[in-house]
N, C-alpha and C positions, 0 to 999 in steps of 0.2 A: 765643461758643463754640457748638459743635454742639448740646449739650443745651439751652442757653438758646433757641436758634433753634427747635428741635423743639418745645419747650414752647409757644412763641408760636404756632407753626403749628397745634398741637393745639387751643389755646384759640380760634383763629379758625375751626376746623373744616376746615382744609386738610389735616390729617393725622389718621389714625385714632388712637384711644386705644392700640391695639397697632400701632405704626407700621412694623413690619418690611416689609410689602409696599410701602410708600411709599419709605422711605429706603434699602432694600436693592435697589431697582430692579425687583422682581418684578412689581409692578402695571404698570409701564411695559413690561416684557417681554411681559406678556399682551396689551397693546394692540398691540405690534409684531407679534406672531404673527398676530393677526386682520387687521391692515393688510396684512401680506405676502400673506395668503390672498386678500384683496379685490383687491389690486393685480396679483397674478401668477397667480391661480387655482391656488395650491399648497396642499397639505395643511398644516394647522397643526402646526408642529414646534417646540414650546416648548423641548424638552430641549436642542436644539442651539444655542439663542441664548445668546451670551456675555453674562453679567449681572454688573455691578459697581454698588454703591450709592454713597452720598455720605458715609458715616460717617467716612471718612478724610480728607475735605477740611478743611483748616485755614485759619484767617485768614491765615496766612503765604502759602499758595498763592493765595488770593483776591487778596491785595495784589500778589504777583508778577504774576498774570494782568493786573491793572489796569495795572501799569507797562508791560507788553508790548502793551497795547491789546486785551486779550482779556477775555471774561467766561466764567465756568465755569457750564455748564448740564448737567443730567442729560438726555442725549439718547438716543432710540431711533433707530438709523440702519439703514435698509434700502436696499440698492442692488443692481441687477442686475450680476453679474460673469460674463459669458459664460454658461456652463451652470450657474452657481450664483447664489444670492442671499446677499448680505452682510447679516447680521442681528446687531446688537450693541447693548447698553445699557450705558452707562458715563458718568461725568463727562467732559465734553468742553470744551476751550477753543475758543471761536469768537470771531471778530473783533467788535468793538463796532459795526461797520457792518452786521453781519448782523441782520436784523429779529428773529430768534429771541433775540437777546441782550436784548431789551426785554420778553420775556415773564416777568412776575413775579407774585407773590401767587398767587391762585387761578386765574390764566389758564393755559390750555394752547394749544398751536399745533401744526399739522402743515404742514410745508413740502414741497411736491410739485414735482418737476422732470420734466415729461413731454415726449415728443417733439413733440407737436403744440401744446400750450398753453404750453410753457416753464415758468417758475417761478410757482407759486401758493402762497399761505399762507392757511390757515384758522385763525381765532383766536377764542377765546371762553372763558367760564368752564368750568373742568373739575373744580371742587371746591366744597363748600359745600352748605348745606341745599337751597336752591331749584334749583340746577342738577341735583343728584342726583334730586330729586323730579320734575323735568321729564323726565329720561331714563327714570325708572320709569314715569311716566304715558304716555310715548310707546310703550313696550313694551306696556302694557296696552291702549292704543288699537289697536295692530297686532293683538293677539290678538282683540279685539272685532270688528275688520273681517273677520278670517278666519272667525270664528263666523257673522257675518251673511252672508258669501258662501258659507258651507258648504264651505270649503276649508282645507287645512292650510298652504298655502304659496303666496301670490300672487307673491312674489319670492323667488328662491333666497337662503338665509340668507347665503351668502358671495358673492353676486353672480354666481356661475357655476353652471350645472346640475351636479348631483353627478357625472355621468359625465365632465365636463370637468375636474374637480379632479385634479391630478396631483402626483406627488412631484418636488420640485425640491430638490436638496441645498443646505444652507447652507454657505457658505464657511468652512472651519476658521479659527478666530481666528489661528492661527499663520501663515496666509497673507496676513493683512492688511498692506497697505502704507499708512503714514501718517506724519505728523510727531509728535514727542513732546516733552513738557515733562518733564524729569527733575530731581528735587531730592534732593540728598544732604546728610546731616549729616556733614560731613567733619572728620577730625582736623586740628587746626591744626599740621601738621608739613610740613616742606619735601618737595616731590616728590609730594604727595598728588594734586594736580590733574593732573599729567602721568600719574600712574599710572591714574587713572580714565579720562582721555582715551585713553590707550594701549589699555586693554581695549575701549573702545567702538570705536576704530579697527580693532583686530584682528578685530572682529565686523562689519565693513563698515558701521559707523554713522558718518556724517559729521555733525560738530557745526556748527550755524549760528551760535550765539552762546553765550557763557559769562558768567554773572553771579555774583559772589561778594560777599556782604555782609561787613561788618566783623567783627572778632573778638568772639565771644560770651563771656559770663562763665563758662559751663560748659566752655570750651575747644573747643567745636565751632563750625564755620563753615558756614552754609547755602551750598551751591554749586548753582546752577541752570544747566541746559543745555537749549537748544532745538536739536533735531536737524533735519536735512533729512529727506527721505523715507527711511523704513527699514522693514524687514520685522519684524513682531511677533516672530517666532521669533528673529531676531538680537538684538532688544532684550532679550527675556527671558533669553536665554543670557548676554548681557553683564552684566545686572544681577545674575544669580546669581553670576557670577565676582567682581564688585565687592563684593557683600555678604559674600563669603567672605574678603575681605582685612581687614586691620586699619586700612584707610584711612577707613572710614566706620562710623558707629554706627546701628544700626537698619535697617529696610527702606527702600529708596529710594521716593520718591513718583513715580508715573507717571500723567500725564494726557495723553491723546491730543488732538491738535489737528486740527480739521476746518475746511478752507478750500476755497473753490471751486477755486482753483488752488494745489495743494500744490507746494512747491519745496524 
């Protein structure tokens, strides 16, 4: 369970004693804001980054992901979208063939897809006593070099001269197009599945596959749907309508799917 896993992570030094920044995705969002600035020469715009944490991920969803050939990871995703930059942090399903799916424990990774170099991945320890101490020591060494050289900045902090930093808008989350994993706790009544599917269809959401587990003792049946490409705005509208019916209990679980070629 989540609390047990968090306790182990804290004991190993992978999560802070006050873990909100880690498990709620905010520390990851801070890193994404800096990476966006380094990559695109844009102002750091933390407030517009969509952030979701991992508190609501359950063993049920992890098991479903495994059955479908996916792994769930907390990802920071940044992409150029014409005149905008896509910037979002949330639990994401990625294929087991994706190298990021093997990043575990204290390891962190950055996957880069550039025009000239193609795909590159940087991989290393991102938590723990010694990696943290190494990063602090590196900053101290930089300050010492600046003092010795009698300068305040040998290299621009964000990789670009300040005059070249510009405002680039972040793509609104409602404009995102991706695939979705949706899990409902459905009432075990006739017609429930067709009702849910109908609402999704009415909101332009095409279903790729449906999985329904056996009858549960509490009378609720987990229904899982994988969608084709859909717009975030459509999905959120449909889920609000489904939640307002008596066909499901509780809020649906939504996990976005990230693949090289979405279909």
